[in-house]
C-alpha positions as CSV (number, residue, x, y, z in Angstrom):
1,M,17.9,0.1,-13.7
2,Q,18.4,-3.5,-13.1
3,V,18.0,-5.3,-9.7
4,R,17.7,-8.7,-8.7
5,L,14.9,-8.7,-5.8
6,S,14.1,-12.2,-4.6
7,S,10.7,-12.5,-3.1
8,A,12.6,-15.4,-0.5
9,L,12.0,-14.6,2.9
10,L,14.7,-12.6,5.2
11,A,18.1,-14.6,4.8
12,T,19.8,-12.5,7.3
13,G,20.4,-12.4,11.4
14,G,16.8,-10.6,11.1
15,V,15.1,-13.6,10.8
16,A,14.2,-14.6,14.1
17,L,13.3,-10.7,14.4
18,L,10.6,-10.8,11.8
19,F,9.5,-14.0,13.1
20,M,9.9,-15.8,9.7
21,A,12.1,-18.9,11.3
22,L,9.9,-19.0,14.1
23,P,8.7,-22.4,14.6
24,A,5.0,-22.4,15.2
25,I,3.8,-23.5,18.9
26,P,0.2,-24.3,20.1
27,V,-1.9,-21.6,21.6
28,S,-2.0,-22.2,25.5
29,A,-5.4,-22.7,26.6
30,Q,-4.5,-20.6,29.4
31,S,-3.8,-17.4,27.4
32,A,-6.7,-18.0,24.8
33,P,-10.3,-18.8,24.4
34,A,-12.0,-21.3,22.3
35,A,-12.0,-19.2,19.2
36,A,-7.9,-19.6,19.3
37,A,-8.1,-23.0,17.2
38,S,-10.5,-21.7,14.6
39,S,-9.0,-21.5,10.7
40,L,-8.4,-18.5,9.1
41,P,-11.8,-18.1,7.2
42,T,-12.3,-18.7,3.6
43,A,-12.9,-16.1,1.1
44,P,-16.2,-15.6,0.3
45,Q,-16.2,-15.3,-3.5
46,A,-13.6,-15.7,-5.9
47,T,-11.4,-12.3,-5.1
48,G,-9.1,-11.9,-8.4
49,G,-11.9,-10.5,-11.0
50,A,-15.1,-10.0,-9.2
51,V,-16.9,-6.8,-9.9
52,T,-16.7,-4.7,-7.3
53,Q,-19.3,-1.6,-5.8
54,I,-19.1,1.8,-5.1
55,S,-21.2,4.3,-3.9
56,V,-21.6,7.1,-6.1
57,S,-24.0,10.0,-5.4
58,G,-25.3,8.5,-2.8
59,G,-26.3,4.9,-4.2
60,N,-24.4,2.0,-5.0
61,R,-23.8,0.9,-8.5
62,A,-21.6,-0.9,-10.5
63,L,-18.1,0.6,-12.3
64,F,-18.8,3.8,-13.3
65,K,-17.6,3.5,-17.1
66,I,-15.0,6.6,-18.0
67,A,-13.3,7.4,-21.2
68,V,-10.4,8.8,-21.1
69,A,-10.0,11.1,-24.5
70,P,-6.2,12.1,-25.6
71,P,-5.8,15.6,-24.7
72,M,-5.0,18.2,-27.5
73,G,-1.4,19.3,-27.9
74,P,1.9,17.4,-28.4
75,T,1.3,13.8,-28.8
76,D,3.9,13.0,-25.9
77,V,2.0,14.7,-23.5
78,A,-1.1,13.5,-24.8
79,T,0.0,9.4,-23.9
80,S,1.5,10.4,-20.9
81,V,-2.1,11.6,-19.9
82,V,-4.4,8.6,-21.3
83,D,-1.5,6.3,-19.9
84,T,-1.7,7.4,-16.3
85,A,-5.2,8.7,-15.7
86,S,-6.2,5.0,-17.4
87,R,-4.2,3.4,-14.9
88,D,-5.0,5.3,-12.1
89,Y,-8.9,4.5,-12.9
90,T,-8.5,0.8,-13.4
91,L,-6.4,0.6,-10.2
92,S,-9.1,2.7,-8.2
93,S,-11.5,-0.4,-8.1
94,L,-14.1,2.8,-9.0
95,F,-13.8,2.7,-12.6
96,Q,-14.5,0.9,-15.9
97,V,-11.9,2.4,-18.2
98,L,-13.2,2.6,-22.2
99,D,-11.2,1.3,-25.1
100,P,-10.3,4.3,-26.6
101,K,-10.8,2.4,-30.2
102,S,-14.5,2.1,-29.4
103,F,-14.7,6.2,-29.1
104,T,-17.2,7.7,-32.1
105,A,-17.1,11.4,-31.3
106,N,-15.1,13.4,-33.3
107,L,-12.4,14.6,-31.0
108,A,-11.2,17.2,-33.2
109,T,-14.6,19.4,-33.9
110,E,-15.5,18.4,-29.9
111,G,-12.4,20.5,-28.9
112,L,-12.5,20.4,-24.9
113,G,-15.8,19.9,-25.0
114,I,-18.6,17.4,-25.8
115,D,-20.8,15.9,-27.5
116,P,-23.2,13.8,-24.6
117,A,-24.7,11.7,-27.6
118,S,-21.6,10.7,-29.3
119,W,-20.5,9.4,-26.0
120,R,-23.7,8.4,-24.3
121,N,-23.9,5.9,-27.8
122,V,-20.4,4.3,-26.7
123,G,-21.7,3.5,-23.1
124,A,-19.4,6.5,-21.6
125,E,-20.8,7.7,-18.3
126,G,-17.8,9.5,-17.6
127,V,-15.7,11.6,-20.0
128,I,-12.1,13.0,-19.4
129,K,-11.0,15.8,-21.9
130,G,-7.9,17.9,-21.8
131,N,-5.5,20.4,-23.6
132,A,-1.9,20.9,-23.6
133,V,0.5,23.6,-24.1
134,S,4.5,23.1,-24.3
135,H,6.6,26.5,-23.2
136,G,9.9,25.6,-23.9
137,A,10.8,22.9,-20.6
138,S,7.2,23.9,-18.8
139,V,3.8,22.1,-20.2
140,K,0.3,24.0,-19.2
141,L,-2.3,21.6,-18.8
142,E,-6.1,22.0,-18.4
143,L,-8.3,19.2,-17.9
144,R,-11.7,18.3,-17.3
145,L,-14.3,16.1,-16.3
146,Y,-17.8,15.9,-17.9
147,V,-20.6,13.7,-16.6
148,V,-22.4,12.5,-19.8
149,S,-25.6,12.9,-17.7
150,R,-25.5,16.3,-17.2
151,G,-24.7,17.6,-20.5
152,G,-22.3,19.4,-22.0
153,E,-20.7,21.8,-18.9
154,A,-17.6,20.2,-17.1
155,V,-18.2,19.5,-13.5
156,L,-14.4,19.7,-12.6
157,K,-11.8,21.8,-14.2
158,R,-8.2,22.1,-13.6
159,E,-5.2,23.8,-15.0
160,Y,-1.7,23.1,-13.9
161,D,1.9,24.4,-15.2
162,V,4.6,22.3,-14.5
163,P,8.0,21.0,-15.8
164,S,7.6,18.8,-18.8
165,G,8.8,15.7,-16.7
166,G,6.1,16.6,-14.5
167,V,2.8,15.9,-16.1
168,R,2.9,12.4,-14.8
169,G,2.3,14.2,-11.2
170,A,-0.6,16.7,-12.6
171,V,-2.8,13.9,-13.8
172,H,-2.5,11.9,-10.5
173,Q,-3.5,15.0,-8.5
174,F,-6.3,15.9,-10.9
175,D,-7.6,11.9,-10.6
176,N,-7.6,12.3,-6.7
177,E,-10.1,15.3,-7.5
178,V,-12.0,13.3,-9.8
179,V,-12.7,10.0,-7.1
180,K,-13.1,13.4,-4.6
181,W,-15.6,14.4,-6.4
182,F,-17.3,11.1,-6.3
183,T,-17.3,10.1,-3.3
184,G,-16.3,12.9,-1.3
185,Y,-13.1,11.5,-0.4
186,A,-9.8,12.3,-2.4
187,G,-8.0,9.2,-4.2
188,S,-4.0,8.2,-3.4
189,F,-2.6,8.6,-6.9
190,G,0.7,9.9,-6.7
191,S,2.0,7.8,-3.9
192,R,4.5,5.8,-2.9
193,M,5.7,2.3,-1.2
194,V,9.0,1.7,0.3
195,F,10.0,-2.2,0.8
196,S,13.4,-3.9,1.4
197,A,14.9,-6.6,-0.9
198,T,17.3,-8.9,-1.6
199,T,20.1,-7.2,-4.1
200,G,22.5,-10.4,-4.1
201,R,23.5,-13.3,-1.4
202,G,23.5,-11.8,2.0
203,Q,22.4,-8.3,1.2
204,K,19.5,-6.8,0.6
205,G,18.4,-2.6,0.2
206,I,15.6,-0.5,0.2
207,F,13.8,0.5,-2.7
208,S,10.3,2.7,-3.4
209,I,8.4,2.8,-6.1
210,D,5.2,4.5,-7.3
211,S,1.5,3.5,-6.5
212,D,0.8,2.9,-9.8
213,G,3.7,0.7,-10.4
214,Q,6.1,3.2,-11.7
215,G,9.1,5.1,-10.8
216,L,11.2,1.8,-9.3
217,G,14.1,3.2,-7.5
218,R,16.9,2.0,-5.1
219,L,17.3,4.3,-2.1
220,G,21.2,5.3,-0.3
221,A,21.4,2.6,2.4
222,V,24.8,3.4,4.3
223,S,25.2,-0.9,4.4
224,N,24.2,-3.5,2.0
225,V,21.8,-5.2,4.5
226,A,19.4,-2.7,4.8
227,L,16.2,-3.8,6.4
228,A,12.6,-2.9,7.4
229,P,11.6,0.6,5.8
230,A,9.7,3.1,7.5
231,I,7.7,6.5,6.6
232,G,7.3,9.5,9.0
233,N,8.6,12.2,10.5
234,G,9.4,13.8,6.6
235,S,11.6,10.7,6.2
236,I,12.5,7.3,5.4
237,Y,13.6,5.1,7.7
238,Y,15.3,1.5,7.7
239,S,17.7,-0.3,9.9
240,G,21.2,-0.9,8.8
241,G,23.5,-3.9,9.5
242,L,27.1,-2.7,10.6
243,A,30.8,-4.4,10.4
244,D,30.0,-5.3,14.0
245,G,27.1,-7.5,13.3
246,S,24.7,-5.0,15.3
247,Y,22.1,-3.1,13.3
248,A,21.0,0.4,13.8
249,L,18.3,2.8,12.6
250,F,19.3,5.5,9.5
251,K,17.7,7.5,7.6
252,V,17.6,7.9,4.2
253,G,20.1,10.3,3.5
254,N,22.1,10.9,6.6
255,P,25.0,8.6,7.3
256,A,25.1,8.9,10.8
257,A,22.6,6.5,12.9
258,V,19.7,8.1,14.6
259,V,19.3,5.6,17.1
260,K,21.7,2.7,18.6
261,H,21.2,0.8,21.3
262,A,22.7,-2.6,23.2
263,G,21.5,-5.1,21.1
264,L,20.2,-5.4,17.6
265,V,17.8,-2.5,16.5
266,F,15.0,-4.0,13.8
267,G,11.7,-2.4,12.8
268,V,10.4,1.1,13.5
269,A,7.0,2.8,12.9
270,F,5.7,6.5,13.6
271,G,2.7,7.8,14.4
272,G,0.5,10.0,17.1
273,G,3.7,11.8,17.3
274,K,5.7,8.9,18.2
275,M,8.5,6.3,17.2
276,A,7.7,2.6,18.0
277,L,10.8,0.7,17.6
278,V,12.2,-3.0,17.9
279,I,15.2,-4.0,19.9
280,S,16.7,-7.3,20.4
281,Q,18.9,-8.3,23.4
282,N,19.6,-12.0,24.8
283,G,17.0,-13.7,22.4
284,Q,14.2,-11.5,23.0
285,S,13.0,-8.5,21.1
286,D,10.8,-5.8,22.9
287,I,8.9,-2.6,21.1
288,Y,9.8,0.9,23.1
289,I,7.9,4.0,22.0
290,G,9.4,7.4,21.9
291,S,9.5,10.8,20.1
292,P,9.7,10.6,16.8
293,E,13.5,11.3,16.8
294,G,14.2,8.6,18.3
295,T,14.7,9.9,22.2
296,D,13.1,9.1,25.5
297,L,12.6,5.6,24.3
298,K,10.6,3.7,26.9
299,K,9.7,-0.4,26.9
300,V,6.0,-1.2,26.1
301,T,5.8,-5.1,25.8
302,N,7.7,-7.8,27.9
303,G,9.7,-10.0,26.6
304,G,9.5,-12.9,23.8
305,L,9.4,-11.5,20.6
306,N,7.3,-8.8,19.6
307,T,7.9,-7.1,16.3
308,H,6.2,-5.3,13.1
309,P,5.1,-2.3,15.3
310,S,2.4,0.0,13.0
311,F,0.5,2.9,14.3
312,G,-3.3,3.5,13.5
313,A,-4.5,7.6,13.0
314,A,-5.8,7.4,16.5
315,G,-2.3,6.2,17.6
316,Q,-3.4,2.8,18.4
317,L,0.0,0.7,18.2
318,A,-0.5,-2.8,16.4
319,Y,2.5,-5.7,16.8
320,V,3.1,-9.3,16.5
321,S,3.7,-11.3,19.8
322,N,4.4,-14.8,20.3
323,A,3.1,-14.0,24.5
324,G,-0.1,-16.5,23.4
325,G,2.4,-18.8,22.3
326,N,3.0,-18.6,18.7
327,P,3.0,-15.2,16.3
328,Q,-0.5,-13.6,16.7
329,I,-1.9,-9.5,16.0
330,Y,-1.6,-7.4,19.1
331,V,-3.6,-3.6,19.4
332,D,-2.1,-1.9,22.6
333,G,-1.0,-5.4,24.6
334,K,-4.5,-7.0,23.6
335,R,-4.6,-9.4,20.9
336,V,-7.4,-9.2,18.0
337,S,-6.1,-12.2,16.0
338,W,-7.7,-15.4,17.2
339,R,-8.2,-17.4,14.2
340,G,-5.3,-19.1,12.2
341,T,-1.7,-20.0,14.1
342,Y,0.4,-17.9,12.7
343,N,-0.3,-14.1,11.6
344,M,2.5,-11.4,11.5
345,A,3.0,-8.0,9.9
346,P,0.0,-5.6,10.4
347,A,-0.7,-2.4,9.0
348,W,-3.6,-0.1,9.4
349,C,-6.3,0.6,7.1
350,N,-8.4,3.3,7.6
351,D,-10.8,2.6,4.4
352,P,-14.1,4.7,4.4
353,E,-15.9,1.9,5.9
354,G,-14.0,2.3,9.1
355,A,-10.8,0.9,10.7
356,K,-9.3,-2.4,9.6
357,I,-5.8,-4.4,10.3
358,L,-4.3,-6.2,7.5
359,F,-1.8,-9.0,7.8
360,M,-0.4,-12.1,6.4
361,G,-1.7,-15.3,7.8
362,R,-0.1,-18.9,7.6
363,D,-3.0,-21.3,5.6
364,G,-1.0,-24.3,5.1
365,A,2.2,-24.3,3.1
366,T,1.0,-20.6,1.7
367,W,0.6,-17.2,3.4
368,D,-2.7,-14.8,2.6
369,I,-3.5,-11.6,3.2
370,F,-6.7,-11.1,5.8
371,S,-8.0,-8.2,7.8
372,V,-9.5,-8.3,11.3
373,D,-11.1,-5.2,13.2
374,A,-9.2,-3.2,15.5
375,S,-12.0,-5.0,18.3
376,G,-10.4,-8.2,17.4
377,S,-13.7,-9.8,16.7
378,A,-13.3,-13.4,15.6
379,S,-16.6,-12.6,12.8
380,S,-14.8,-9.5,11.4
381,V,-11.4,-11.3,10.4
382,K,-11.8,-11.0,6.2
383,R,-10.0,-13.1,3.9
384,L,-8.8,-11.2,0.6
385,T,-6.7,-13.7,-1.0
386,Q,-7.1,-17.2,-1.7
387,D,-5.6,-19.9,-3.7
388,Q,-3.6,-17.2,-5.5
389,G,-0.5,-18.6,-4.6
390,S,1.6,-16.8,-1.4
391,N,0.7,-13.4,-0.9
392,T,2.9,-11.6,1.6
393,Y,3.4,-7.9,3.3
394,P,0.3,-6.0,2.9
395,A,0.3,-2.1,3.1
396,C,-2.8,0.1,2.7
397,S,-3.0,3.6,0.7
398,P,-3.3,6.7,2.7
399,D,-6.7,6.8,1.7
400,G,-8.0,3.5,3.0
401,R,-9.3,2.3,-0.4
402,S,-6.1,-0.1,-2.0
403,V,-4.2,-2.9,-0.8
404,A,-0.6,-3.5,-1.8
405,F,0.9,-6.8,-1.3
406,F,3.7,-9.5,-3.1
407,S,2.6,-12.1,-4.4
408,T,4.5,-15.5,-6.2
409,R,2.5,-15.5,-8.6
410,G,5.1,-12.9,-10.0
411,G,5.3,-9.3,-8.5
412,L,3.3,-6.7,-6.8
413,Y,-0.1,-6.3,-6.6
414,T,-3.1,-4.1,-5.8
415,S,-6.7,-4.9,-4.8
416,N,-9.5,-2.8,-3.3
417,A,-9.9,-3.4,0.4
418,Q,-12.1,-6.6,0.2
419,G,-9.1,-8.2,-2.3
420,M,-11.3,-7.5,-5.7
421,N,-9.9,-6.3,-8.5
422,Q,-6.4,-7.7,-7.8
423,Q,-4.2,-5.9,-10.7
424,K,-0.1,-6.7,-10.5
425,I,1.8,-3.4,-10.9
426,S,4.8,-4.3,-11.0
427,A,7.2,-7.6,-11.6
428,V,9.6,-6.6,-8.0
429,T,9.4,-8.6,-5.1
430,G,10.6,-8.0,-1.4
431,E,9.6,-7.8,2.2
432,S,8.3,-5.1,4.7
433,L,6.4,-3.4,2.2
434,R,4.5,0.3,3.6
435,W,2.5,2.6,1.7
436,E,3.2,6.5,2.1
């Protein structure tokens, strides 16, 4: 599939609603404390290739060295297992995947077991082994995790019976359990992201992509201008432009509008058993909250420009508002971003260290990714990207360990929650990124 995906910021009638054309306005001295004038923080260290620290069995240590051996069985299955697992472990920021060319163990003699000494000699601390058997259009796949220091007994074993096209999904499931074995919390491998992107002059579409950068696909929409997708209530929703110039809320796979309203319907979020919706009328945009089906909508903001709703795990609502004079991040009506003059696109990130809000902040001529605690403490603002092009529209993985964003470096990137281990997973770029 060939799709022209543009990194250009939105150039349709939704520009003002997405704050991309809103001029920076000085913050009123009456509406903001002195901290409002503070510049955005710098990164404490280089983020792109820095080594992260992880918690394994109760202690801090460097990346865990893991070897992914090709499973016995059909070559195509073995290749899929090695490629998928190696990619998952690399993107996790928890493991250092060893080069298969360094392996000295006799894989044929070992079979499904391991000779700990052979793996210890190449620096492996963990080993993934497996076996695959094809049965017509299905595959029986067994995968095992060995921790070399624990000897030749596997610490984790799983079996999967999947269609021949489902091997990657089974490997993702196993890799999630491997992460859980080491950390106590499962990974998010196999989850998906959605975003909007330019498909032609004045046209935008909705796309989805796997968390490892595979499986890019365009989703059906009722309009050739489809914006601001969101995942929730068992479906993917988006704002679709209609022939009369209005916008309504639609659900992928359903040609009928879910919500039509006087004015323009832009942006939606789900959480806490609720839907948050952005509706623009008379040059202003407000956020409404109602049922997940879009009924019983009640306005929760009071004029100006209020956009980009995002629900936290406890039902808190983050959004962007210019109530203080320029776009800043708010949570349940309270401003939480006091550094920088142009912040937008909040996304909750419930990482193991506590809930944070990711956002994109304009720093000079570029955008970068930042995080802030929900309390809004100025000292809690952290920079995840710096001097690495312009970086926009952050999204957080379901397990809270990974951050995704678009970059002018040429595509879709992921990192850990501190901005380290940045990895390009796809050449696509777009807007309004959300992670399932």
